[in-house]
N, C-alpha and C positions, 0 to 999 in steps of 0.2 A: 846476354853476357857479354857482347862481339859488336867493337867498331871495327867499322874496312874503311882504309882511307880510302880519298877520297878519286886516284887513280885503281882502281882498286885490287892493285899490286897489295899489299900490307892489312891485318888485320891485329884487333890486338885483344884480350879473351878475360872479365874478368875471373881467377881463379878462388870462387869463393871461397869453400872453406880450409883451401891451402893460406890463403892471403898475400897470394900472391898476384903477378898479372904478366902475360904472355906476349910476344911479340912472335910474329908470326910471316917470314916470306909465300904468301899466297899463289908467284910464280914456282916456285923451287920446291913447295908441299916440302916447310921446316920451317922450324921453332928454332927466332936469331938469337930471342937470350928469352928467361923468367925473373920477372923480375919482383924479388919482393918489399909488402907494404905495412904486413900486420899478420897478428893471428888471423884475419878474416875482413874480405872488400867485400863490395853490395855493387853493382855496376857497372857501368863502364864508356867514354862517351872521347870522340875524340874530333878537335877543334873541327870549321869550314878548311883552314888552311894544314892540314896535317903538321900539325907543329908540337901539339902539345895529347899531352893521356893521361888520361883521368878517371880514379875509382875513388870513393866511400869505402872512409877507415871503419869500421862498422868492433872495433875496439875505444873506438878518443874521435869526436866529432870533430873530425879533418877530411879533411880531401887533397890525393897524395898526388900530385904533378908530377906528371911522367915527358921525361923530354923527347919525341918518337926522333932526333939525330943517332943519341944514344942510347935511349932504348935505358935511362939509368930515369930513380927520382930527382927531378930536377930544387922541388922546396913539396910544404907539405901548406896546406888554406886552413887555421882556424873556423870550423864553423858552429852556429849559435848549438845545434844542436846534430846528431847523425846523418849523416847522408843518403838520400837511395835512388831514388830518380834520376840522374843525368842529363841535360842538352845542354849543347853550344847552339844558340841564339845567329848566330853568323854575324855577329856586330858585333865581335870583342864579350861577349857578355855569358857565361856559362847558368843553366837553372839548375838548382839545386832542390830536391822532396827534402821534406824531413816528418816522414810517416810522427813519430812521438810526440810533435811539438805541431803539429795540427798546420806547419808551413814550408816556405818554400823563400829560399837565400839566391839572389843575385852577384854572383859570386864578376866582378870587374876581370876583366884575365889582361889588360896589358898592369896593373897593381897589382895584381892577385889577392885579391880581400875582396869580403864580403864589401859591397853595396846601398844591399837592401835587403830587406829581408820580409813577404808580405803572407799574410796568416791566408788560410783559404778554410775547406772543410775539412772532420777527417781523415787520420792516414792518407796523406796524397802519396801517391803512386809514381806511376811515369810521366814522363811529358811528350809529345810529340810538337813539334815546332811546324805552325802552316809553311807551303811553299814559300809567301810570300815573306814571313819569316816576322810579320806584322804579329803572331798570335798566336801563342803556347794554351795549349788544350793539355788539364792535366789532371789525371783519376783520381778520384778519393776513394778509396776502400770502404771503408769503415760508412759515410757517410753515401755510399751508392749514388755519387754523385763525378761530374765530369765538370770542370771550369775552364771558361774561355780570361786568358791573364791578356790584355791589348801590351805587349814587347813596347809601345810608345810613354804610357802610359806609366803603364806598371802599376793596373788597377782590374780588379777582378770586371768582366762586361759582363758576364754570364753565367748560367748554372743549366745543370742537362742531367734529369733524372737519367741514369745510368741502370741500373736496378743491382745486383746483388752479383759481389767481385765486380767489380770496378777495378779494374789495372791496367794491364798491356793495352797499347795504343796502336795501333797502323791506320796507316793511310788504302783504300779502298779506290778501284780503278772501274770506271762503270766500260761496256765494250762497244 
């Protein structure tokens, strides 16, 4: 539940039970701000240009958008269902999973609106963007699958069996 700025100097944490986001100066090892969002939040992401920080409200289906310059909530984006996993695609879009709705929303960061919602297997959780920004991988816990979403066509192109507990995703480098 942490997102680190591109320069590595700052971080944001989603304080799930407290319903807040903490802005942290990593160099000074100090908390800059605690930003109230809701009674409960889930996951966090920071935009590629370190301009916006996002967290999913767990009390209502919307996304809190925090201005990283002021550390204050700038706006809220209505979602079709409660959000969970978040990932910035690097091209002014944010992906948001909706575990209870078997879907994933694409948020346009220029308009700050949901521009599309895509069906995926049951209980989508985490999102991992391939380093070339062309494909997103979405873990789907209940269905025990990971799906590949082409970020150009916005179509699911592959489904992989992952087994029980398909949740977190990460890149692993070969030695």
